[in-house]
N, C-alpha and C positions, 0 to 999 in steps of 0.2 A: 880450420880454427873457427870457432863460433864465438862471437863477442856479444855479450849482453850488457847494455848500459842503460840506466834509467836516470832521468833528471830529477825525479822525486827524491827529497831528502827528508828523512825522519825528523820529527821535532824532538826526538829523544837525544839526538846529537846535533850539534850545530856545524858540522863539517859541510862545506859547500859542495854542490853537486859536481861530480867529475866532469860532466858534459860542459860545464861553464868554464873549465880551465882551458886556456888557449892551447891549441895543439901546435907545437913547434917542430914536431918530428916530421922528417921527410920519409920517402919510401925506403931509403937506405937505413935510416934509424929504426923504422918499423921492422925491417928484416932483422936487424941486429937484436931488437927487443924479443922477437919471436925465437930467435936462436938461443938467446939467454934464457927465455922462459922454458924452452925445451930442455936445456941443460939442467936448470934447477929442478924441473919436474922429474928428470931421470935420476937426479940425486935423491929426491924424495922417494922415488921408487926403490932405490938401493937401500935407503934408510929403513924402509918398510920391512926389509929382510931381518931387522933386529927384533921384530915382533914374534912373540911366542904363540900368538893366536893361530889356530889351524884353519878356521873357516875363511878368514879374510885378513890379509896383512896390509895395513895402511901406513903410509909415511907422510910426514909434513915438515916443511921448512918455512921459517919466517925470515924474510929478506928485506933489508932496508939499506938504501944507498949502496947496492951491490955487495952487501955484507950479510952473511948468514948470522942472524942474531939469536935464533933459537931453532930447535928441532924437536920432533916427537914422533912416536909411533904408537899404535894401539896396544894396550896391555893392561895388566892389573896395577893397582896402586903400589907405591914403594912399600916393601916389607911383606907383601902378599905373595902367595905361591904363583909361579909363572904358568898358570893354566887358565886360559880365557874361557874355555868351554866346560860345561858340566858333563855328567855321564851320558846325557841325552844329546850331546853335541850342540846344545844351545848356549849362546854367549851369556856369561854370568852378568848380572845386573850392574856390578861394580866395575866392570872393565871400562877403562878410559879410552876415548878416541884420540887419534893422533893429533888433531887440531887442539883439543883440550890440553893434552900434554905439552904441546909447543907453547900455547898461550900461558899456562901456569908456570912453565919453565922461565919464560921471559919475564914474567911478573916477579919472580924471585931474584932476577938479575938487576944490573944497573942500566939495562937497555929499555927502550920504549917501543911498543908495537904501533904507536901512532904513525899513520901514513905508510905502513909496511905492506908488503905483498906476501900472501900465504900461498905456498905451493903445496898441493895435497893430491895424493894419488886417486882418491875418491871424493866426489863432491860432498860438501858438509851436510850433516843432518840438521834438523831444526835446533836442537840444543847447542850444537857447536856453532851454528850460524848466529845465535844470540850472543855467544861469547865473542865471536869475530867482530860483530857490530860494536859491542861494549869496549873491546880492546883497541878500537880506532884503526883497525886494518881497512885499507881502502881498495884492495885488489885481491882477487882470489883466482888462481890458475889451477885447473884440475884436469886429470886424465880421464877417469871413468865417471859415469853418472851413478849416483847412489839410487837404489830402487825407489826411494821416496823423494819427490821434488820440492817439498815444502821449504827445506833449507835454502835452496836456490831462490825460491820466490821471496822469502823474507830478506835475503841479501840484496836482491834486485830492488825490492821496495825501499830499502835503506840507501840505495844509490851506490852500492859497492860494485865496482867493475868486476864482471865475471868473464873468464876466458876458459872455454872448453877446448883443450888442446890434446886430443888423443895421440898417444905416443905410438900406437900400432897402426898408423895410417900411412 
């Protein structure tokens, strides 16, 4: 498990840095949290199987107070055909990422993503990272690293706790 945490907090949001929060967890609590994180991440992996995308299937869960408040997987917008790739096997420009689907789904509900944890099978891209920051999500747990790291860099800059938790280790 790799933990990234930054005390810098963006002026775009006034959430306090995670590092300034008192740590009251003991080693036993840390182990329980890691087990819980792995379970939610495995659930996100299972949820990714709902995707019709052929090149990559990504799943996401938004969890707050140990309750799943939203879910998402990559795919086309509602009402569109369920084909993510064009005839050249390139992803169509209008395909939504799992994180974006989970965030927009919670926005349509009575739940709030403020202070929630996002579990996602692949680390967020830059566009999804901006949505994560604006949605008030304070923690992101991911399995695989996306080929571009800019999304992780902006999340780190915003003070969001990042946990790389490879499931196949």
